[in-house]
N, C-alpha and C positions, 0 to 999 in steps of 0.2 A: 364454463369456466375451467379451464384444466388446471390441476395443482404444480404447485412449482415443486414436485417432488415430479409431475409426469413431466412439462417443463425443462427438467433439466436431466432428462434422464435423452431424451429429445437430442438437446441439444452435446453431450455425449457421445451418442451413438451416432452424430452425426461424427465427430469427431473422431472418436473411432475409428472410424473407414478410413482414413487418411493418417494413419500409427502404423509404428509396427512396436513400440515398447509401451512401455505403461509409462509414466511419469511421474518421480519422487519431490519434488520440487518447483513449487507454484512461486514463479515471480510479478509482483503487481509494481509498472517499473512507472513513474511522476513524472509532475510537469518538467522538459526539460531533457529526462533518463532513459530515455524511451532507447537509446542507441546503443544499449546493452545488446536487446536480441539481436542485432546483427551480429555477434558474436556469438551466436547458435551455430554450432553446426549440424549441418544434415538436412539444416531450418525446412521443417514444414509450413509454410505462413494460409494464414486460412483471413481475408477479410474479417468483422464482426457485427457484418451486412450480410455476409452468407450463414453465420450460424443462426438456425431455430433458433428464435426469440430473445437471443441478446439483443443488447441497445445499442445507440452508435452512438461513439467520442463524439464533441460537439469545441472541442474547447484546443486551442495554437498548443501548440506545444503534446497533443496526446495521437499518434498518430491510427489509433485503433483496428490494431490486430492478435491474433492470435498468434506464437512465435512457440511450435512445441522442435526439440532438440535436442541434440546434448550440450551440456557448459564444463567443461569440465571438469566430463568424463562420468558427469551425472544428467539423468536425464530429468528434463525439463517442459514448462510451459510457461508462459512469459507473455502476458496480457502487454504493447506493447500501448500505452493510454490505455486510461479508466475514465470509472463515470463517476461522477456527485450527482450528489441530492439536489445543486442551484441549475443543474440545466433542466430538472423541471422535472425526471424517472422520479419514482414512490422508490424506496429506501428499499422492496428488495430488488427491483430491476437496474439497482446502483452496484447489488452486492450479489449478484442474480453468478457469475464469473466464477464468485469463490466457489460457489455451491455443484458449477459444474467441473469446474480442474476436483477439485473433495470424487466425485465423483469418476473419477480422470484416473482417480488413486493414486494422486499424493497428499502426502503425510507429511510434507512442511508449509506452510506460507512465509515466503520475503516477502515484507510492504515497503515502499518507498513512501517521501515524500518531499516540497518540499514546500518550508517549512520558515515565520516572521521568526525572531526570538526572544520573548519575556524579558529576559535579562540581556541585563548588560556586561557579566559572566560569559557571554560566548559570540562568538561574530559569524556576515559572512563569508562564507565557504564551509566553516567549520558541518562536518557530520555525527550526528547526534544514534546515540540507541536509542530506541523508548522503553522505559526502564514502565510504566503507566501512563493511563490516559483520560482523561477527563471528557465526559460528552456533552457538550453543551450545542447540539441542535436543533436538541430540542424531541426528539424524534429518535425510532428505533428501529431497527427492519425486524425483530421478534414478534413485535406487536403481531396481532392476530390470529389467528388459527394456528395454535402449531403440530407439523407433523411430528413424530416420534421415531420413524424415523430417519430426519435426516436431525434432529438434536433432540433433549430433554427441553422439558417445558420452561425451567429455569436455573439455563447455563451460570455456573461460576466462573469473575469474567476477577476475583483477586487479586488473579497468577493469568491473568492477560497473555504474558508475554515468556517467552519461554530462558529460566536461569537460564540453560547450558547455552542457546544460541549466544543471548548475551555476549559469554565467558569467551565466546567462541568467535565472537565478530571485535572480539576485544584482545582476545590475542591473536588478531588477521593482523590488526587494527597495527602490534606492535610488530609484525615481521617485516611490516612494508613501510616501516620508520617516520610514523606516525599514534599523534591520539585516534580519540573520540573522547564528545561527550557523551554525557548520561543527564535524559529524565523526563519529565513528565509531559506528553501531546495533548494539547485544548484541540480538540477536534467542534465547528463552526458549521454553517449552514451555507454563510455564503450567498450571493458570488459579490457585495463588499466586501470593504476594507473594514476592519475595527476600528469605531472609536477611539480617540486615546482613553475614553472615563473608562468602553470598556480595555481596552485591553488591561490598565490599573487594576480592573478586578481578575481580569482572569489569572496574571500573574497572584493577588492574592488569594485567590481561591484553589494557586494554590501550581497553574502549571507554567514550561518553561520551554515553551514551543507554544505559537499558534499556527492553524488549518486547516481549510477546509474538505479534507478528504480521508482516509485512515479510520477512524476509528469505527463506519459502518462493518467496513469491511474485518476486523481481527472481533468484532461484535458476530460474525457469522462464522466466520472460521474457528471459532470458538466453542458454538454452537454443535458445528461439524468435528468437532473432533481435534482440532489440528492445531500442531506445535507454528507456532506465528517469532515471526524474531521484524522488528523496527528498523527498519531507518530512515533519521530523519535529511534533507542535505536545507542549513541555516542561508536561509536567501538574501534577508532582511534585515533591518534592526525593528523590531514593532513593542519600543519601549515606550506604553502612553505617556511619560511626562521631555518625553524626546521625541515625541512623533513628525516628521519631516512628510510625510505621504509616499507614499508605492507604487509602481501601476506591474500588472501582468507581465510584459517588456522587461524589466527591471530584472522580475526571478525568476524570469527563462534564461537572462545573458547572465544571471551569478550564479544559477543551474546549469548552465554550459563551461562554466569557468570552473567548478568542481567538477566534472562528467571523470573525468581522468583517477582522479584520486577517488571516485564513487565505485567504481567498472572496472578495478584495482582491487578495493577492498569485495564487492561480492562476491570475483570469482576465486580472488586468497580463499572466501570464507566455503564459501561452494567447494575448495578442491582438501579443504580441512574438515568438512562436516560428515560425519558418519554414517 
């Protein structure tokens, strides 16, 4: 069986034949937020199904293609849709694209998601900078034999989200005339939404929002030595004592309404990023 390193090299080699410039920044665009990739200039679009060893997106709101080109003067590679543990993929498969983007040359990863707020101090439509995370998925993408060429056996996660990039995001929002929330993202496996008691527990553990993605990708990105910025789009209230239920369609609807501000924020961040 081929190692992750070999598979990564094969996938990256396939993509390198289609581009003329090494990407600087990787973008993972979450539920309902993939339209930003349509603004990439000189875009080279590759379906996930065509890339060696890539999984395929199965969730509504995830287009399932890699888009490479220029956005606000920066060379980017954008995932128009991601993979989730709950789709039946292994953690290594979920995070494989991060390995490939690193192999292509990125140094910074911007990861986005749609999530629910565990606290009444946030509201649907808010954008939140991820300051830290709690891994409640019950798994870790680094379990198994470690390849030292990809990263260390025991990577430090105490500052998984880059402080300088967080400040860049806060400044970008100020320039655009709105404020950002800041908090802790709690990652669960899904696909079922949490029970009321679980939501209360997650908040008491220190979580500000809850979602079914992001944490595995960030762990892998830090293992690979990438700088990470996380942005959450709060789509619903997940306060255990007040929960009234939520559907994926409602999540998508709120993400769509928030899309203009989200897209403006990411573009402003890229424009001011050194």
